[in-house]
C-alpha positions in Angstrom: 103.6 112.7 101.9 104.8 109.2 101.0 104.3 106.2 103.2 107.4 104.7 104.8 109.0 102.1 102.5 108.7 98.5 103.3 111.8 96.6 104.4 112.9 93.4 102.8 111.3 91.4 105.6 108.0 93.2 105.3 107.5 92.9 101.6 106.3 89.3 101.9 103.4 90.5 104.1 102.0 92.8 101.5 98.7 91.8 99.8 98.7 90.7 96.2 97.6 93.1 93.5 94.2 94.6 94.0 91.5 95.5 91.5 88.7 98.0 92.3 85.5 96.5 93.3 82.0 97.2 92.2 80.8 100.7 93.1 84.3 102.0 93.2 85.2 105.5 92.2 86.4 105.7 88.6 89.9 106.9 89.5 91.7 105.3 92.5 93.5 108.6 93.1 90.1 110.0 94.2 90.3 108.0 97.4 93.3 109.4 99.4 93.6 108.7 103.1 93.9 111.5 105.6 96.9 110.6 107.8 96.7 111.4 111.5 99.4 111.3 114.1 99.0 108.9 117.1 97.3 111.8 118.9 94.6 111.9 116.2 95.8 115.3 114.8 96.8 115.6 111.1 100.5 115.2 110.5 100.3 118.4 108.5 97.6 120.9 107.6 99.3 122.7 104.7 99.9 120.7 102.6 97.3 118.4 104.1 98.8 115.0 105.1 97.3 112.6 102.6 98.5 109.2 101.3 97.4 107.4 98.2 95.1 104.5 98.7 97.9 102.1 97.8 100.2 103.6 100.5 97.4 103.5 103.0 96.6 99.8 102.3 100.3 99.0 102.5 100.5 100.7 105.9 97.5 98.8 107.1 99.1 95.4 106.2 102.4 96.4 107.8 100.4 97.1 111.0 101.7 100.7 111.1 98.3 102.4 111.3 94.8 102.0 112.6 91.9 102.5 110.3 89.7 105.3 111.7 87.2 105.6 108.9 86.6 104.0 105.5 85.2 104.8 102.0 82.4 102.7 100.5 84.9 101.8 97.8 86.1 98.2 97.9 89.3 96.8 96.5 89.7 93.0 96.0 92.5 90.5 95.4 91.9 86.8 94.6 91.8 86.0 98.3 90.9 89.2 100.1 88.8 92.3 99.9 88.6 95.5 102.0 87.1 98.9 102.0 89.6 101.6 101.3 90.6 103.6 104.4 89.6 107.3 104.3 91.2 108.2 107.7 94.2 106.4 109.3 96.1 107.1 112.4 99.8 106.2 113.0 100.4 103.7 115.8 103.6 105.4 116.8 103.7 109.1 117.5 105.8 111.2 115.1 107.4 114.2 116.9 107.2 117.4 114.9 110.3 119.5 114.2 110.5 122.4 116.6 112.6 124.5 114.2 110.9 124.7 110.7 113.3 125.1 107.7 113.9 128.7 106.6 112.4 128.5 103.1 110.5 130.9 100.9 107.4 128.8 101.3 107.5 128.8 105.1 108.0 132.6 105.1 104.8 132.9 103.0 103.0 130.5 105.3 104.1 132.3 108.4 102.8 135.5 106.9 99.6 133.8 105.7 100.4 134.5 102.1 99.8 138.2 102.7 102.0 141.2 101.8 103.2 142.6 105.1 103.1 146.1 103.8 99.7 146.5 102.0 98.0 143.5 103.6 96.8 141.9 100.3 96.6 138.1 100.2 97.9 136.8 96.9 98.7 133.5 95.2 102.3 132.4 95.7 103.3 133.3 92.1 102.5 136.9 92.8 104.5 137.1 96.1 108.1 137.6 96.8 110.1 138.3 100.0 111.6 141.6 101.2 114.5 142.3 103.4 113.1 144.7 106.1 116.6 146.1 106.5 118.0 146.1 102.9 121.0 143.9 102.3 122.8 146.9 100.9 122.5 148.5 104.3 123.7 145.5 106.3 120.4 143.5 106.5 120.7 139.7 106.7 118.6 137.0 105.2 117.1 135.6 108.4 113.6 135.0 109.8 113.9 138.3 111.7 114.6 140.4 108.6 112.5 138.8 105.8 108.8 139.3 105.2 106.4 138.4 102.5 105.7 141.2 100.0 103.9 141.8 96.8 105.8 142.9 93.8 104.5 146.4 93.9 105.4 147.0 97.5 108.8 145.4 97.1 109.6 147.7 94.2 108.3 150.8 96.0 110.3 150.1 99.1 113.5 149.4 97.2 116.6 149.7 99.4 115.1 152.1 101.8 114.6 151.6 105.6 111.0 151.1 106.7 110.8 154.4 108.5 112.3 156.3 105.6 109.3 155.5 103.4 106.7 154.8 106.1 106.4 151.1 105.2 106.4 149.2 108.5 105.7 145.4 108.4 102.2 144.6 109.8 103.7 142.0 112.1 107.3 142.0 113.4 109.1 139.1 111.6 110.2 136.3 113.8 111.1 132.6 113.6 107.9 130.5 113.7 107.5 127.3 115.6 106.1 124.2 114.0 102.9 124.9 115.8 102.8 128.4 114.3 103.0 127.0 110.8 100.5 124.3 111.5 98.1 126.9 112.9 98.6 129.1 109.8 98.0 126.2 107.5 94.6 125.5 109.1 93.5 128.7 107.4 93.9 127.3 103.9 91.7 124.2 103.5 92.1 122.3 100.2 89.4 122.5 97.6 88.1 119.1 98.5 87.5 117.7 101.9 85.9 114.3 102.3 83.1 114.3 104.9 84.9 111.6 106.9 87.9 114.0 107.4 86.0 116.9 108.9 86.0 115.7 112.5 89.8 115.7 112.5 90.4 119.0 110.8 90.1 122.1 112.9 89.2 124.5 110.2 87.4 127.6 111.3 83.8 126.5 112.1 80.8 128.9 112.0 78.1 128.0 114.5 74.5 128.7 113.6 72.5 130.4 116.2 69.8 128.4 118.1 66.4 128.5 116.5 63.9 128.9 119.3 65.5 126.3 121.6 66.6 124.0 118.8 70.1 122.5 118.6 72.8 124.7 117.1 74.0 123.7 113.7 77.4 123.9 112.2 78.5 124.9 108.8 82.1 124.9 107.6 83.4 128.3 106.6 86.7 129.0 104.9 89.1 130.9 107.1 89.8 133.7 104.7 
């Protein structure tokens, strides 16, 4: 997700070129900023809303965001230095679209990357989509008639109706809301989560049981 471009009047406010300070990570791209909406919820869970450190610094200088948390990494210019933001929050609330685009990826995300016939969860390259009512029999390409399917199930079903072959989708297909897709995306955390992001990401959390009156602990657990 790219930061909003600066206008001509704003460009003069941007800081001069930075160099990485002592103790910095070896690659600046290792310091992305988690972007929160003004309500302190991520703009997107899947893909996770992240800006490069350059876009985050630009947004800070344009007064478009508040810095919520910072890395230890410092960047410096001849006249200024700052710690890189690890979490930023927009100052103006961005309303989410209520009608997600009808795309192959959003169909997969709605169905949580699982074949709606056999239930197997697979990587996107091994998934396709199936018309519940085949197009050859009047079925349309709509949210209500398209489901995620693995190649084997898609081939097996062919152009037959679900009840003819006993292959009924596990969930009735329907148009998802933006909230539905955000909720589904929470189940697929990225491989890397900086510790400063965790308070703002509502991944599934496993609570440890109390130990003889002690405080309960928390461990993150993937939602698979």
